[in-house]
Phi, psi and omega in degrees: 000127182275127179263129182290150177299153181301317179300322179293319176297317185297321184256012185297321182290320178296318178297320178298316179299317179293317181297316180292333180292343178293333181292304177293333176296320177294319178296326179294327179282330185274319185292136175257339178280134184293318180296316179296320179296324179292312185285323184265346184238302188292308183298312176299324178296322178295317179296315180289333173297323176295321178296317179296319178298318177297322178297320177294318180296318179293323179297329182271332189245340185247167178284157177301324179296319178300312181296322180296321178295316179298319179297318180299316178293322179298311179295325179295316180292321177300315179299319178296321179292324177296319176299319177298319179297317178297323178296313181296319180296315179299317180295319181294325178289324177296327179270003176061038177267345173072033177273113185284148178295325181297330179285330181278331188303311180299324182292310185291325179292320180290316178295319178296324178295318179294316178297318178294324176299315181294313181295315182295321179297315179294321179293318180294321177295321177297319178296320178296316178298321180295317178295320180295319178295322178294318178294322179294320178295321178296321178293321179294318178297321178296317178296321179298315177295321179297316180294320185286315189271335185249301184293311183294317178295321178295320179296321179293323176295317179299316180296314181298315180292321180295320178295322179294318178294320180296323178292323185278325187248348183059036180276133178293323181298323179295322177295320178296318178298318180296315179297318179296319178297321177296318178295320179296317179297322180290324177296323176296318177299321178295319178295320179293334179294339179284350182248096179290147181291307180217007179081001182276150176239152180215168180296126179229138181284112180294323180298317178294324179293321178295318179296316181295321181290327183286337184292337184278000182255149180260225183280354183286347180219139174247112185264125174257101185272113179240027179274124181291155179244136349279165180215088188270131176230164178275111182206206176215198184293348183267010181297321178292331175294322176299312180296318179298321178295323176296319178293321178297324177300317180292318181296316183291335180272343185270150177271345179213214178292134182241143176256128181237123177257124182243126180220169179213140178227144180267128178228100182063237179266015182237159172238125181261113176271124181245126178240112185243121181237167179250026176270099189280333189222127001277168180286157176290131184276203187294155175254009177278117183298330181287341181263359181275127179274102183288352176271005186272013174100193186295321181299317178294324178295318178298320179294317179296322178297316179298310183297319181296316181289323177297319177296321180298324182272010181057037180261180177227143183232137174233144182237132176235113178268135179235174178292332183260001181156204182223151179235120180246127178242127180238121180266116180246158179281130177285149177297125189292334184254015185223136173288119187298337184238015176069022181273152180286000000 
């Protein structure tokens, strides 16, 4: 397949507009009737002048590929309109109405050029958005691999060596390094949770995820786990990250030790996860992802993480702030082939 040079692609739409303008220009020179000259010459020239102007603007502001796509669509619609004109002319002659093809050609080519410009522009923009989304997805996948294979592995090495040094020397600094490394590794896991592998969900035990998320906290939080076992919902490997983010929200809002009660109830085909804490100040903010200020620190990040994962699981979240704390309810889809609470 022969690829046209970039300059030709860049100016292809402008060249097309000028070339098509020769048809109504010729009719304008031939027609002696003013009305015919206006309809067959002036109006089509104005329309094709707009196409030419768009071609010049695209040549200066858009990529050659974008302009080439618009030109291809423009010529395709023009060709279709010419076929329509030939069809109408043939039919008119069969009916003996005497409508000449030459009179229709300037009109249909100019109208077809404008229609093709509109269709082609929208198609080219769609192609650009699709390419941009693909490149963005590739960058996200690359970042995910970088975090998993380099940052996370390096953090695990740091934690392991620091724990070994702490055991041998009983150094407080080594313990601090190990704790910091564990927190860093967990933050990496949270960041990776924002990047789904393929968007698919499968049955995941909510009770096991609550247990796994609760293990990473010390004395700053007292978790009252009231989730029945088993309790399967449709989620992915990041379900424990969701629960951990809910606990982090309570910890970050509390001035001291916070008590968090976690329970789950089955309602039809859904499981309602309830997280009730006694951290009264500040109140839990909005659950609208567009209204969350991601520059607002760790608390905002935890909230954004919760909202993002709930949306991924096709769930719904409601927040109730009280004087004594906050109550967050998240409705998740129950696993369709599994009794969420192990009942017969």
